[in-house]
C-alpha positions, 0 to 999 in steps of 0.5 A: 870901720873907719872914716878917718881922712886918708891920703887918697881922699877926694880921688874918684876912680871908675873901676871897669874891672873883673877877676883879679888884676884890675880889682887889685888896683881898685881895692888898693886905691880904696884902701888908701882912701879913694872913692872907687866906683865898681861899674858892673852889669845889672846882672852883676860882675861875672866874677861874683859867680866863679866857683872853686878857687875863683869864689874868693876873688870878688870876696877879697878884692872888692872891699872899700868900693861902691857898686854901680850896676848899669848896662854899658851898651845902652844909651841911658847907661852910657849917659850915666857913666859919662856923667860920672866921668866928669868928676873922675880922676882915674879910670881903671879897666882890664877888658880884652884888647880893644873892648873899651874903645869898641864900647865907646869907653876908651881913653880918648872918650873920657879925655874929651870930658875930663882932659886931665883924667888918668886912664890905666889899661891893664892887659896881657901884654904891653906894646909889641908882637903879642899885644892883641893876645889874650892872657891869664895869670897861669899863661904868663907864668908858663911863658915867663919861666915862673912855672918852670922855676916853681915846679920840680925838674920837668914838671912846671907848676904855677905858683900857689896864688894869682901872684902875677895878677896881683903884681900887675895890679900893684904896678897899675897902682904905682903907675896911677900914683906916679901919674897923680903926682905928675898931674900935680906938676903939669895939670895933665892926665895920661894913658898908662898901661901895665900887663901880665907878661911883662910883670912876670918877666920882671919877677924873673929878673933875678933869675935872668941875671943869674943865667947871664952869670953862669955857664949852666942852665938855670935850675928850677927852685927845687933843684937849685943849690941854695945861696944859704947852707941851711935853707929848707924844710925838715921833719920834726917828730910830729910836723915839718918846719922850715929853717933858714940859716943865712948868717954866721951869727945864725949858725953859731946860735943854731949850734949852741941851742942844739948843743952842737959844739962839735959843728962849731969846732969843725973846720969844714963848716967854718963859713956859709960857703964851706957848709954848702960844700959839705951839704951832702953829709951836713943836711942829713945830719941836721935832719937826723937831729931835728927829727928827734924833737917835736916841732914845739920844742924846735920852735922854742929853740929856734926862737931863742936863737933868733934863727928864721923858721916857720911851720908849714901853714895852710891858708886857713891857719892865718885866721888864728895867727897871733901876729895877724890878729894881735897886730894890724893884719886882718880885717873882719869883713862881711862878704856878699854871701853874708859870711863874715871872714877875717881877711888881710889888710894892705901890708902898710903902716904909714904915720897915723893912717888907718888903712882899714875897712870902710865898706864891705864888698858890695851887693850888686848895685848897692850904691846905684840909687845913691850915685844916681841921686848924686847926679841929680836923678829923681826917684821916679827916674831911677825907678824907670831905669830899673824897670827898663833894665838899664840899672840894678839896685840892691834887692 
């Protein structure tokens, strides 16, 4: 763990979030040095109890945060939160439309106490006809065309991770950092909003532009004609490999390392576009050649040629990836269950900053007592709040 001063040192964030989109923003701000206080119910954020793929949500998105477990609906709980609000720079929330206002924790409520607060609201939709609808990552993948683009024709399929949640969380961070810079110039806070559907639509921008430039319906990715002549998975003797040849230099080096001077001399294959036109016979010919070698041999040759390639990895393979382990890719993290796991750090190198692990994902209410003490509560008062069910402390 590191105690090095980081760019967002001194920024306090009240994090009223759950699941993925909001927690992504909070985690990133924590990684960049902000003090992030995750506010959860005394029984704990429900995200902690998800199963299946959801079991990784809290474990990954909760590092570098403090946990305050408090009953937001109680008078005593509201008092605690509003006392914390007086020192807060940023509030982040991703509850359903209208929930925070109904509970008395909306932008106007915080602005009365902290006029220059930056309030980031993360929803399913921005302002418009859909803004009161509930949404989730998979819903907007279907609505935006992403699921159509990912699956085989007629078989829409969501992407293999919560990419829209994470993208929305990143746009939330972009908005907050922009607002912090603006506050330096004007002294004023702001209400800002980001949303899942518009994030997904943004990610579809390149396909929308393509659709405007062609008379044909945009095909899903598995049925597309790639912009590159060789850009697909091939079967080796033992295991598959992805090969991407995206320049004439790549093509020449590829042919050389596989001793295919005949392809270099073939006028039909003189350019990338020529090779696309000849893909009906060229792809089977390349596939036949690659299938003669074990993947280890193909890897050596492609690496020597400087051609982009990749094995078809599973998530578990990343634990042992040399680049991630020998570089700056993974953080050994103790999860709330007690399991230790190597998880990805923020993919950013910036000067001498170490955007590493300062706090493991917290237990329920791990920091409640400390935060209350910082507000001036005595041990006796804290004990009374615990006994009354207003707050929870670790253990």
